[in-house]
N, C-alpha and C positions, 0 to 999 in steps of 0.2 A: 265215534272214531276221531282220533286226534289229527292234527294237520300233518300232511305228508311232507317229509323233509325233502328239500330241494337238493338234488345232486349236482355238484359243480361239473359242468361239461367244458371241455377245452374250446377256446376260440381260435379258429383258423384264420390265417391271413394277417395283414398288418394291423397293429394297434398302437396307440400313443406310447404305451409302456415299452413295446418292442422297438419303436422308433427311438426312444430314449436309450435303450440298450445299444442300438446301432451307433448312436452318437458317442456314447461313452467308450465302447469297446472298439468298434470298427474305425471310427474317425479319430480316436485317441483324445477326446475332449473331456475325459472324466475330471481332470484337475481344473479345467476351465469352468465346468458346471459347479464345482465346489467353491472356486475363488474367481469370480468374473470381474474383479476390479471394484469391489464394493467400497464406497467411501463413506458409508454411514458410521457415525461415531458410536451409537448405542443400538445396534440392530436387534430387533425383536423377532423378526422373521428371517430364517436362513436365506442367504443370498441365492443359493442354488434353487430354492423354491420359486423365487421371484423371476429368476432368469429363465428357468425351464418353462414356467407358465407362459411367458411371453413367446418363446420360441415355438412351443407346441400350438399355441393359439394362433400364431401367424400362419403356421402350416395348415391349421384347420380353417383359416380365413375368418377368424373372429378377431379383428385387429383393433377394435376400440377398447379402451381400458375398462369401460363398463361391461362390455361383452366378455372380456377376460375374467372379470370378477364374478359374473354370473355363472360362467362355465366352470371355473375352478371351484366355486362353492357348491355347485351341483354335483360334480363328479371328480373330486380330487384324486381318489384312488385310481380311477380309470385313466387319468392323465399322468400318473406317475408321481403324484404329490402326496404329502402327508395331511394337509389341511388347506382350507381356503383362506382368503384375506380380502381386504377392500381395495378398490381401485386407487385410493389415495396412497396406499403403500407402494404401488407401482410408480406413481409420479415422484414420490420422495426418493425411491430407489434409483430411478433413471437420472434424476438430477445430479446424483452423486457418484455415478459409475464412471470409471476411467475408460474412455474410448480406446486407448492403446491396447488394453487387454483383449477386447473383442476383435480389434484389427489383427492382433497376433494370432488369435484363434482361427480367423479366416485364412491367414497365410499358412498356418499349420495344416488346415484342411486341404488347401491346394497342393502343398508339397506332398502330403499323404496320397492324394489322388494321383499325382504324376508318378510317384514312386511305386504305386500299386497298379500301374498300367491303365489308369482310368482314361487316359488320352490315347491309348494304343490304337493304331490304325490311322492316326492323323499325321500327315506329313509335316504340317506347320501348326504351331500353337501361336495364337495371336491375342493381343489386347485390343479392345475397342473402347474409345473414349467419347463421351458426349455429355451435354448438360441439359437440364430440364428444370421446369418450375413446378413447385409443389406447395401445398399448405397455404391456401388463401385465408386471410382474416381481415376483418374490418378495422381493427385497431392495432397499433404497433405494440407487440408484447415481448419482443426480445431483440437482441442486437443483430440477428440474422434477417429481420423483416426488411424487405425491399419494397419501397413505395411503387404502387401501380397507378399510372397516370392515364387519364382519358384524353380525348382529342383536344380538349381545351387546357391541357396540362394541369388539371386539378387532380389531387390524390383521390382515387376511388377505392382504395384498400391497400393491403399489403400481401406480398407473396414471399415465399422462401425458394431459394434456388440452390442447386447442387450439381456437381459433376460426378459421374459414375464411371467406374472402370470394370470391365468384365473380361473373363477368358472367353474367346470365341474361336470358331473355325475347327472345333474338335468334336462336334455333335453333342457337346455339353456346354451350354452357355451358363457361366457361373459368375454372377456379380459379386465382387469381393471387397469393394471399398468405395467410399464416397468422400467428397470434399465440398463442404458448403461454402457459399460465397455470399456475403452480405453487401450492404451499400458501399460503393467505392471499389469493390472487387469485381472480378469478371470471370466468366466461364473459361476463357483462354488461360488466365493466370492460375485458376484453381485446378484446371486439368493438367497443367505442367507440374504443379506440386504433387498431384495425385500420381502421375506417371513416375516421377522421380522416387516417390515413396514406395511404389509398387516394385520397381526394379531393385531398390536398395534392400527391400525385405525378402524378395523372392530370388534375387540373384540375376546376373546378366544372361545366364544360359537357360532360364526357365522358358521364356517366350522368344519367338523369332521376329515378330513384326508388331506394329501398332497400326490400326486402321481408324480413320477419322473423317469427318465431314470437311467441306471446303474451307471452313473458318480456320482450320488448323494448317492449311497449306501456306504457311509463312516460313521464312528463313529461320527465325529464332526457334520455332517449334521443331522444324525438321532437323536443325542442328542439335537441339537438345535430345531428340530421340536417337539420332545417330551416335551421339556421345554416350548414350546409355546402352549402346550395342544392339539397337533395334532397327530393322528396316521399316520404312514408312510407306503406307499406301493411303493417299489422301485424295479426296474429290477435287477435280479441277473445274473451277467455275470462273465467273467474271471478275473475281477479286484478283486474278492474275491475267489481265486483259491481253498482254502481248503473247504469252505462251498459249493461252486459250484460243486466240485468233489463229495463231500458227498451226495449232493442232487441228482445229476445225477445217482450215483451208487445205492442209496436206492430206489428212486422213479421209476427208469426205470425197476426195478426188481419186482415191485408190480402191481397188477391190479388197474385200475382207481377207485377212491373213488366216482366218479359221472360221468354219461354220459347223455347228453341231446342234443336236437336239438334247434337251435336258428336261425331264418331267413333262414331256409333251409340248415344250416351248422351243421355238427356233431362236438360236443365239448366233449373232454375227460379231466377230471381233476384228479390230484393227489395232496393230501393235507396232510401235516404233520407239527405239531406245537411243536416238541421237539428237534430241532436242537440246538446244543451248540453255543453260540455267540463266535465271535473271541475275542481275548484278550482286544482290545480297546473298545469294545461295552459293555455298562452297561445295557444290557437287560437280564432278567432271562433266556429266551429261544428265539429262532427265528423260526417263522413259514414260511414255504416255500410252495408256490403253483406252480405246473407245469400244463400247459395246452397244449393240442394239438387240434388245430382247423383245420378241413378239409373243405375247401371252395367248393362251387358248381362246380368250374372248375377243381377240383382235387388237387389244391395247398394245402399243409399242412404247417401250421404255429405252431411253438412250442416255448415256452418261459417259463422262471422261474422267480418268483417274491418272494421277502421277505417282511415280514410285522411284526408289533407288534399287529395287530388285533388278538384277541382271537377267537377261534371257537364259543364261546358263543355269541360274539358280531356280527359276520358276518359269514355265512356259506360259503361253497366252491363256489357256484354259485354267491353269492353276492360279494365275493372277486374277482372272475374272472371279473365281470362287473366293479368293481372299477379299476382293473388293466387296462382294456380296455379303461377306460375313459382318460388314459394318452394320447391316440391318438387324443383326441379332441383339444388339444393345437396345434398339428401338422396340423390337417385338418381344423378345424374351427378357429384356431388361425393364424398360420403362412401362410398356403396356401391361405386362404381367404384374409388376410390383404396384402399379397405381390402381389397376382395376380389380385385382384379386387379393393383394396383400396389404393394402392401406397406406402406400407410400405417400399419397397426397393428403392423408388425413392427419390432423393435429390432435394427437392423443393427449398431450400435456404441453402447454405453450411455455417451454423453457429451453434455452439454447442447447444445453447439454442433453436434455431429455429428447429433443428433436433429433439431434445427431445420433444418440444411442438407438432411437427407434429406427432410423434409416439403416444403421449398421446391423441391427438385429434382424431386420427384414432381409437384408442381403444374406446373412447367415442362415436364416430359415429357408430361403429359396434354394440356397446351395445344398443344404441338408436334404431338402425334399427331392431335389433332382438326383443327387447321388444315391439316395435310398431307393427311389423309384426306377431310375434308368440303369443303375449298376448293381446294387445289392439285391433287389427283388427280381431282377432279370436273370439271375442264375438259373440254369436249367432250360427247358424248352417252352415254358409258358410265355404268352405274349406280354409285352410291356404294358403296364397300366398307363392310361392317360392321366394327366394331372387331376382332372375332376373325378376320375374313377378312384384314384387313391384317396382323395378327400372323402368321398362317399363311404368307402370301406372303413376308413379311420373312424368316422362318425358312427357308422353302424356297429362296428366292433366295440367301440367305446361304450355304447349303450348296452351291449351284451355283457361286458365286464361289470358294468354297474348293477346289472340284474342278477349277478351271482355266478356267471360263468368264470372260468379261470383261463389263464394264458399259457398254461403249461403244454 
């Protein structure tokens, strides 16, 4: 008896090939996948192969170039590719990519999301800004390497640093751009460049506010954000000693203006909008919000925030939620991208290659969240968690490789 022919059976659920179809058709990135800003003079491997290999591998959390090479050579068809290639091709490719093309693709995705009601139900759309350190190395390898000193001021190695901007406050935390800063530069300056570029690309009406840590509570940054048409919500700390002391003295002696429970936690709010601005700030008044959040385990968190939102524009509870959206860039931004998508890993130590890796991680995270939380959520079935989607993609990729089809 001869061998029994295997009948191709359909694979249900998400697959890497269906994810690619979503990116091409639903997000409108078909032209970007074909022409991602390839700067190679004599390309032997199509740019679309190399680009999609990185994006899908970041989604699958295989973020090292060697891991990408192994996965692509093992199952190119299941990943939506024609053939495999070596990790040196990825390094050569990312060294010569134009970052502006990927930044344009990210902006296009955000515009597409807003146009198609992806942020529907959110009263306010915000930007969150923050900086972080990534990519430690023992020797200086590029112009972005920043020396790391020990207590004796001796160089103990080198790090890389970047500022990130993300859409927050919409139930969709979407990181969409980064700005690296090397020796002689700073997070403060990089973040201002980042914010100006974001508003110039997306338009002044895309977002309503920007939220940031206390390091950004300076007159130049507040004026820059206001000139860009954004309201500002910034943490109030000791770097503004006079205003901070006045806010603590007055608000600590008054009863709360609002008390409510949220997710089983008690929240008390103090809100006053008539504080005098400091000399360098050209605001008529400064509004200060104090909150005290008592968690279920007994921990109490207290913080002060300043803003130029008026009481008529947003009430105390709304301002509290806007302030809390600042943590989205920490949790859904840095924590996720570092621990799950390889943001802190140096795949190829070259200035442009590093920048392209960071931008492609932002794009991969944005694609994954839109696919999982918006596209796959159509109907009545529950939303996949991030790890559930990754496991289903891996499982179905294996089924495709063993002769099932995706029809």
